[in-house]
Every structure is written in C-alpha cells, then in structure tokens.
C-alpha positions in Angstrom: 53.0 7.6 188.1 53.3 10.5 190.7 51.3 13.6 190.9 51.8 16.7 193.3 49.6 19.7 193.0 49.8 22.7 195.3 51.2 21.0 198.0 52.0 23.0 201.3 53.5 21.7 204.3 53.6 23.7 207.6 55.4 23.5 210.9 54.0 26.2 212.7 54.9 29.3 211.2 57.4 28.0 208.5 56.0 27.0 205.2 58.6 24.1 204.4 57.1 22.9 201.1 55.5 26.0 199.0 52.9 25.3 196.3 54.7 22.6 195.3 53.8 20.6 192.0 55.2 18.2 189.5 54.6 14.9 187.9 56.8 11.6 187.4 56.3 9.4 184.5 56.4 5.9 184.4 60.1 4.0 184.7 61.9 7.6 185.3 64.9 7.9 187.2 64.2 12.0 188.9 66.4 13.7 190.7 65.6 15.6 193.9 68.1 18.8 194.6 68.3 22.1 196.4 70.1 23.4 199.4 70.1 22.5 202.6 66.9 23.2 204.1 65.5 23.3 201.0 62.2 21.2 201.5 63.4 18.4 200.2 63.1 15.6 202.8 59.8 17.4 204.3 58.5 17.1 200.6 59.5 13.2 200.8 58.2 12.5 204.2 54.8 14.2 203.6 55.0 12.1 200.0 55.1 9.0 202.1 52.4 9.6 204.6 54.9 10.8 207.7 53.4 14.2 207.3 49.5 15.1 206.8 49.7 18.0 204.1 48.8 21.3 205.0 46.9 21.7 201.6 47.4 20.3 198.1 47.2 16.8 196.4 48.8 13.8 196.1 48.2 11.1 194.0 49.8 7.7 193.0 49.0 5.5 190.0 45.8 7.5 189.8 44.6 6.8 193.5 44.9 10.2 196.0 47.0 9.2 199.0 47.7 12.7 200.2 47.4 12.1 204.2 47.0 8.1 204.4 49.4 6.6 206.8 52.7 5.4 205.6 51.5 1.3 205.8 48.7 1.9 203.2 51.0 4.3 201.2 53.7 1.3 201.5 51.1 -1.1 200.4 50.0 0.9 197.2 53.7 0.5 195.9 54.8 3.5 196.9 58.2 3.5 199.4 61.3 4.5 200.3 64.5 4.6 202.2 66.3 6.7 204.8 69.2 9.2 204.4 70.6 7.4 208.1 69.6 3.6 207.2 67.3 2.1 210.0 67.8 -2.0 210.3 67.0 -3.9 213.1 70.6 -4.6 214.4 70.3 -7.8 216.5 68.4 -9.2 213.0 70.6 -11.2 210.7 70.8 -9.5 207.2 68.7 -12.2 205.8 65.8 -11.9 208.6 66.0 -8.1 208.0 64.5 -8.9 204.5 62.1 -11.7 205.4 60.4 -9.4 207.8 59.2 -7.1 205.0 56.2 -8.8 203.4 52.6 -7.8 204.5 50.0 -10.5 205.2 52.5 -13.4 206.3 50.8 -16.4 208.0 53.3 -16.7 210.4 52.5 -13.5 211.6 49.3 -14.7 212.8 50.4 -16.6 215.8 47.4 -19.8 216.1 48.5 -20.5 212.3 52.0 -21.9 214.0 50.0 -24.5 215.3 46.4 -24.8 213.1 48.7 -24.2 209.8 51.9 -25.3 210.3 52.5 -26.5 206.2 51.4 -23.7 205.2 53.8 -21.6 207.4 56.6 -23.5 206.3 55.8 -23.0 202.8 55.3 -19.5 203.2 59.3 -19.2 204.9 60.8 -20.9 202.4 59.5 -19.0 199.7 60.3 -16.1 201.3 63.7 -17.0 202.2 64.4 -18.0 198.8 63.5 -14.4 197.2 65.3 -12.6 200.0 68.3 -14.5 199.1 67.3 -13.8 195.4 67.3 -9.7 196.4 70.6 -10.4 198.5 72.5 -11.9 195.9 71.5 -8.9 193.2 72.6 -6.3 195.3 76.1 -8.4 196.3 75.3 -9.2 199.7 74.6 -12.8 200.0 77.6 -13.6 201.4 76.6 -11.1 204.4 72.9 -13.0 205.1 74.3 -14.0 208.6 75.5 -11.4 209.7 73.4 -9.3 212.0 72.8 -5.9 210.5 74.3 -3.7 213.0 77.9 -5.1 212.2 77.4 -3.7 208.5 79.5 -0.5 207.6 77.4 2.6 206.5 77.4 1.5 202.6 76.4 -2.0 203.1 73.4 -0.8 205.2 72.3 1.2 202.1 72.3 -1.5 200.5 70.5 -3.5 202.9 67.8 -0.8 203.1 67.1 -1.2 199.3 67.2 -4.9 199.8 64.4 -4.6 202.2 62.5 -2.0 200.0 62.4 -4.7 196.7 61.2 -7.4 199.1 57.9 -5.0 199.1 57.9 -5.3 195.4 57.4 -1.8 194.9 56.1 0.7 191.9 58.2 3.7 192.8 61.2 3.8 195.4 62.0 7.0 197.0 65.9 7.3 198.0 66.6 9.6 200.2 70.7 10.7 199.5 71.5 6.9 198.6 75.1 8.1 198.0 75.6 9.8 201.7 78.9 8.0 203.4 79.4 5.5 201.1 82.8 5.1 199.9 82.9 5.0 195.8 83.1 1.0 195.7 80.0 0.8 197.3 78.7 3.7 195.6 79.6 2.4 192.3 77.7 -1.0 192.8 74.2 1.2 194.6 74.4 3.2 191.1 75.1 0.0 188.8 72.1 -1.6 190.9 70.0 1.0 190.3 70.3 1.3 186.6 69.8 -2.5 186.4 66.2 -2.0 188.6 65.2 1.0 186.1 66.4 -1.2 182.9 63.4 -3.7 184.7 60.9 -1.1 184.6 61.3 0.2 188.1 61.3 4.4 189.2 62.9 5.9 191.6 63.0 9.5 192.7 66.2 10.3 194.6 67.4 13.1 197.0 70.9 13.5 196.5 73.7 16.0 197.2 76.2 14.0 194.9 75.9 16.3 191.7 77.7 13.6 189.5 75.7 11.0 190.5 72.6 13.0 189.9 73.9 14.3 186.7 74.6 10.9 185.2 71.9 8.8 186.5 68.5 11.4 186.6 66.2 12.5 184.3 64.6 14.6 184.6 65.8 16.9 187.6 64.0 18.8 190.1 65.4 21.5 191.9 63.7 23.2 195.4 65.4 26.0 197.0 62.7 27.8 200.2 60.1 25.3 200.0 59.5 25.6 196.3 60.1 24.3 193.2 62.2 26.1 190.7 63.2 24.1 188.3 62.2 20.8 186.4 64.9 20.0 183.6 67.3 17.8 182.0 70.7 17.5 184.3 72.5 19.6 181.8 70.2 22.5 181.4 69.6 22.3 185.4 73.8 22.4 186.1 74.2 26.1 183.9 70.7 27.6 185.0 71.2 30.8 186.8 68.2 29.9 189.1 70.2 27.2 190.3 73.2 29.0 190.7 71.5 31.7 193.0 69.9 28.6 195.2 73.3 27.4 195.9 74.9 30.3 196.1 72.6 32.1 198.3 70.6 34.0 196.3 66.3 34.3 195.9 65.1 32.2 193.6 62.8 34.0 190.9 
C-alpha cells in the first residue's frame, strides 16, 4: 500500500529522517517504535504531507504522494490522527464527525436555497453514518456532548471516529494509547482489531510496548533518524540493536 524509499527530511542542519525505506502490505497493523527523538513523528508528518521531503520518494497505492499537501493525501485515502487530539471543542461529538466528508452540497451556500432537498438528504445520510461510527466506537451516548468536555481517552476515540468518516484505506495513528486509562485503551485495541478484521490497515507510533507487541506485525524500529530494524515483534523484543537504541547506544 505504502512505499517509502530513501526518505530524508532535514530541518536546517538536523537530519530528522535519514534515508528511511520500507513498504507496508495491505491489511496489516504495523508498529513504529523508537526512543524519543528517533524521528518517528517527523516521518509521520512527512508521509502525511505536513512537511515536504528533502529527498526520497513516497507512494500510496502506486501513486507518488511525496510533497503533496495534506488535503490531497487525505483525499487519496491516507489519513492520520494526532498524539494530542484536535477536535472542534465547541461542536458536539456528532457534529465533529459530520463535518469530515468532503464535497458536501451544503458547503456551497447557494445550495441551501437552490438545492435544499439535496442538502437535507445528504445531511440525513451523513448523520446516520456518523451515528453508526459512534456506536461502533461506543461513543453514541455522547453524540450530543461538546467535544471539549470529553476525557482524553474519549477524545482519542473521537479522533478515530472522525478518521473513519473519511472511509480511509490506511490510517496513521500517533500514540493512540498515550494518556488513556486501561479501560478505554482496551476499547481502542478491540476496535482496531475489529477494523483490521474488516480489511483496514494501520501504521502506529506507540510507546506502550505491550500494545505494540500484542497488536502489530511487523514492527519498524527507528533510532537517530534511521530505520534500524523491521521484524516480527518477538524478534524486535530481543534484538541487540533495539536494546542499544533504547539504552543510549549507537545503532549499527
């Protein structure tokens, strides 16, 4: 699905991503781990279009996407969440979901006068879709709550709900378990497994090693901007290069 070849991202004199290459197969949950400062988020941001690559190539479903703006990459079916959720706090949970689909008739103000029936029909359809997504994520009882009133874990679920409204092919998840209580974390893991069973693919940054080792295969390991290992979780757990990276050694 996703091909990254010799990707480099520099910020001034800092090479945050240093010649990274990997590919993701369809219908996989791939983990991305590494110590703080390894370059994981810079890699995510470059894939998602927040940053333009300094050099190298990125393709998604066979189409080059390196350097495209985020909305173009989003429209192609590659979407992401953020470590710190970014809902529209003054909108309800349901409204946060309903605003995601692109190209809605009501976005053109004149359609609210000249195509009222079409606008109303689309709105009903997207409201029903949003309620289905919220029910799937156990958020439906909170549909009328303002997003700013949700707990951190509930906001992580809302991030996932908004992503699902875009009907993506590949989801980049940035630390879905960070700051989430064990009960909600179990819900997130269960829903990710259910989505994977339906054919969804994921690339996940996460510091919770139990989550990574139980959910992801393969696992990518970064250190000092480089990809030092791509392997099944059991091999990653015992690889000396990974231990060196986390304990402050220099990767080979």
